[in-house]
N, C-alpha and C positions, 0 to 999 in steps of 0.2 A: 967416656966420649962420644961426640957425636962426629958423623964423616960427612955432614952436609947435606945427603942423598934420603933424609929419611920423608918420608909421608910428610904433608902436612898437619895439622891438628885440625879436627873436625871443627865448623861452624859452631861459635857456641849459640844456643838457645838464650834469650832474655825473657824469657816469662816470668814474672813475679812469682811470689810465693802469697797466700794468702787469697784474695776472694777473685774469681776468675775475671779477668778483665775484659771491659767490653769498650772499642773504639779506642783503645790507646794510642793508637799512633796518628801522627799527622803528616798531614802532605809533607809539612816541611822537613820531618824524620824522614818520608819514606825516599827523598832525594837524597839524602846526606847520610843515611844510616850505616853502619860501619859493617864488616863483615859478619855472616851470622843471620840466627834466624827470628827474628822478631816476631812476637806476638801482639795480634791486636785484637782478638776475642771471635768468637763462633769457631775456632777453630781454624781462624785463618793467620798465616804466616806469613811476613816477608823475609823472603831467603835471599842474602845476600851472597855471593860468590866471592872469593879473593880478587877475582879479576874484576870487579864493578857491578858486575850483567846481577839486575836486579829481577824478580821473578814472583807471584803467588802461589803460594800452597795451602791449601785445606785439608785438614784429618778431622777425620770424622769416623765416628762407629755406624756402619752401615749392615743391620740385618747380624749384630754381635761380632764381625768385624772390623779389627781398625785398618783403616784404608788413607792411604794420602793421594788426593793428584791436584794437577796442576789446574789453576786459573787465568794463565796466561801471563806475559811479561808489562813490568809494572811500567814500563814506556808506554806499551802500547792501552792496558787496565789502569784507571786511575783509581784511587783508592775510594772513593764513593762506588765506583762499580763493583770493585773487587769483593767490598761489603755486601751489596747489594746479591749479589752470586755466592757468596759465604751464606746469609742467609736463608736464602731461598735452597741451597741443597740440604741445610740442618733441619728446616722444617721439612722438606720432603724425608731425610731421614727418620725423622722421630716419626711418621706417618709409616713409616712401615715401607717406604719408597728405595730404590736404588738411583742416585744421581748419576753415576758410572753407566748405569745401564743409559738412563733418560740419553744419556750425553753420544753414546752407542747408537741408541737409536736415530737418534737427529741428526748424525753423520751419515747413518743406511737410510736417512726416508726416500722411499721412492715416491717419482711425481706421478700424479693421479694415471697419466697414460700410461705409466711402467706396470701400479698398478693392477693396472682396466687388462692389460696382457698376460700376468701373472690370474687373476680369477679366471679368462679364458682359458690358461690352459687346466687348468681345477676343471673348467666347465665341461670340457668336452667329451669326454669319459661317457657321462651322461647320457649324450644327447644322440639319439638316433641315428638322424642324419647331421653328421656331424660336420661336412665339409659347409654344407647349406646353413646351418644354424651360428657356426663360427663366424662367417662371412656377412651377417645378417646383424651377427651380436656387434662385432668390433666396428662394421661399418658405422652404426648406429650412432654410436659413440665419437668415431673420428668426423664426422658430420654436424654432431649437436653439442657434444659437449667438450673435447679435445681444443676446440678454437678457444674458449672460457678458461678450462681449469688443466689441461693436459699438462703442459708444463710446471701444475704447482705443485708443491709438497702436499700429500694426499691427506697431514694434518692440516691442511690451513684452510679446504673448503670449507665455504659456509655458506650457511642456507640460503642468503642472500645469491650466490654463486650458481645454485642450484636454479632458484626460482628465475636466473636472468636467463639460466638454459632454457628452462621449458617455458617461459613466458609466451614468447613469439609463437607457438606451436600450440599448445593447451588446447584451446578452440578451434583452431583450422585441420590440425594435422591429428587428431584426437588418438587416433590409436597409436600412431608413432610417440605420443608424445609420453605415454603409458606405459609405451616400451622404453622409452631413454630413461622415465623415472626408476622402472626396475632394474634396470642396468646400473644405471648411477647409484643407486642404492646398495645393488650387490657390490660394488667394489666397495664402496667404504663400509660396510659390514663385514669384509675383508678386514678393512684395513682396523677397525675395532676388535676383530678378533686376534690380529697379529700387535693389536696394542700400542698403532702408532696413533690410538685417537682412541675418546673417550666416548663419542657420542656419532652417533649417524643425523648428520642433517638433512636428512631427505624424509625425516620423522616429521620435521615443521612445516612443511612447505604445500603441500595440498591445503590445509582450509584458508591459504595466501593468495592462492592458484582459483581458488574458486570449483564449483561443480561443473563439470560439463556435462552439457545436453546433448548427452547420445541417443540416436535413434539405431534400436536392433535391426541391421539388415540380416537378412537370412539368404546361404546361399544358393544361387540363382537354380533351381531345377526344373526339369521338364514334366509336365503333366506323363502317368507314366503311358498314359494313352499312345503318348507320342514318341514314345523311346524306340520303339519298333521301326520306326520311320526314318530318325536318328541314323539307326544303324545301317539301315540300308543307303542313304546318302552318304554314309562314309565308305561304305565298302566301293560304291562307285567313283568316288573324288579318286584326287591322282596323289592322295600324301601314300609315303612309302609305304611298302604292303606290311612292316617290321608295326610301324604308327597304327595303322587301319586292328592289325591285330589284337596289339593290347588294348586300344579303344575297347572292343567288342568284348576279350579278357575280363576288363573291369566292370563293363554292366554287368556280363555275365555273372561273376562273382560276387556282385555289390562289395565288393575289396576300395580301400584307398588308394590311389595313386602310388604314394611310395611305395606301397607293399608293391603292386604290381610291377611297376617299372624297373624296380632292383631285384625281383624275382629270377632265382636261381634254377639250373637244372635239378641239382641235389635235392633240391624241397620240394619235387615232383615224382610221387608214384604212380603211374601211369595205370599200371595194373590196376590196380583198387580205388582208383578214382579220389585222391588227394592229393591237393596241395600244402603243406606243413608250412606257414610262415613262422618263420625262428621270433623268439619274443625280442629281441634288439630292435626289430624292424618294426613291431608293434605299439599302437600307442598306447595299448593296457599294461604293455611289457609283460604279456604271457605271449606262451604260443599258441596259436591259432589253426585248427585244421580246418581246411575248406573244399566240402565235397564237387566235384567237378564233374559236370553233366557232361551230355552227348557232345554237345558242340562246344565245351571249352576243352576239350580233348581233341576234337579234330584243331582247334587254334592253333595246339600248343606241336601238332603234329608237323602243321602248316609253318609253321615258326622255326622248329628245328630243319624242317627243309630248305629254308632261306640262307643258312650255311651250315648246314652241315653236321650240326650240333654240336661246332667247335669253339665255340666260346661259352664263357660261362653263363652269362645272363640270358633268360628267357628273350628277352624282347632288346635287337641292341639294334645300334646305328653303327657309321663305319669304324671299322677299327675293333668290333666286338664290346664295346662299350656300354653300359645302358642306356638308356634313353634319358635325354634331360628335363628336367624338372618341368620347364613352359610349353614341353612340345603337346602335349595335349591341350592346352588351354587354348592354345595356338590352332591345333585342330579344328575344336568348334567350333573358335573363331571363325575361321574361314569356312566352315562351310553353314554358316547362318544358324549355329544351333543355339538356342538361347539359355546354355545351363552353363554353370563348369562341372568340371571334371567330379568332383563331390558331390554335387547334385546328382548324379543317379542312385546315390546310396538315398536319397528321400525320397525318388520317384520307386525305388524299391519295396520301399517303408509302405508308402502310401497305398502301391498296389497291396501289398500282402494284408494292408488295413482292408481294405476295400473291397477286393474282391475275391479273395481265399477266409477258408476255416482255418488256415494255421494259426495257433497260438499264439500269441505274444512274447512270448518267453523263446520261444522258437525261432522268430524272424529276430528278436532283441540278439541271441544266440547267432544268429548268421550275420549280422552286423558287428559281431566281437563288440558288443555296448559290454559295460561292466556293470552287472548287477548292483545297484544303491543300496538295496535292503539289505542289511547286516544279517538279520535274522533268514533271510529268503538264502543271501550268501551261503550261508554256513551249511544250508543243508541241500545246495546244489551242487551235488556229486559228479554230472554229468554233462558232457558239452551239449548234448540231445545228439550227436551227428547223423545217425540215421535217420529221425525226423528232419533236418535239415536238408539232407539228400532229395529226399521228394519236395521239399519247399525250394529249391535250386532246380532240378528239372519242370516241376510248372512254370518256373518263371522263364526258364528257358524257351517252353513253349508257346509262352503267352509272347512270349517278343519275337518267336517265330510267326508266329500268326499274323503280328501287328507288321512285320516287314514283308509277308505275303511267300516264304519260301517254307 
């Protein structure tokens, strides 16, 4: 006997025997079908519950496993649309894909702006000046790319979108346009790697944009005969003492500005006259030893006296923080010096070639340039430190003669 509290019988399946059905159902049947699971073909079933609710379910074998997943309510998804979804899913599964993974990926699809933020975080660890590079990287995308594609799913960005971003600046702000192109490309390359898309639209836009008429502009540098006078002018200026000392130290060591402004006392060995710049701050990503001439050591002593040696960095602004990046450009501009800070490396290079007999490899080592010839690099086992010390002493003496000291 039955007590009336038994579970309802499972819905009956109406899949006929014999040949696999194809488009078996009709729109009228979908509206009036009795409870049960009714097969239409391509693994598509209409599932009618005892309550009358109707939904689409597809059964497929995905990478060797049988899987069931819903395609939506029959009230919202008409028969033709359900068939199209089922056909596309079955085709993808037969090609080795996973419709369920595709659906999850679509639900979690980041916008281009969200993808850019993820790429930025991944890139941070590889940059020497993290804050400056990160600011420039994301600011250029926010200004030029985000207004067009920032809110767009990263999978839907097209070559036409990239062209529209770059075209207004391609021939007027050429350097910025190339930077934006590289950065947009890196975001979309990340999307390819994460399987959010299968191609990178940036690969097809350069031929459309056309060739840029670029004119190579070298950084402004002073003739080496004028460097001593420039040092004298800065010394007599009303610039902050730390800034003047940093400028002279940069010229004497032929170093890059970022290496100088971020220098720390822990890198200085005054007893042996050596400044060891860590690899993380070098363009070559290799530790670089700099021989310090007598005047450079005097500068360090003066810098330490400014704050009593309490700060971590050598050249400081208020609060003991390192000097800002624009500081030296502002200094040379305000003093009417026709060069940029990096240009003094060129002045040093020209002086060494024109006025001395120091070998080229010694000068290149002093500038921390990478040896391009692989064979030469393989046999270069020394940084020529002592020979570089003689070179830098000669440079210091040359500058002193030019300043009248």
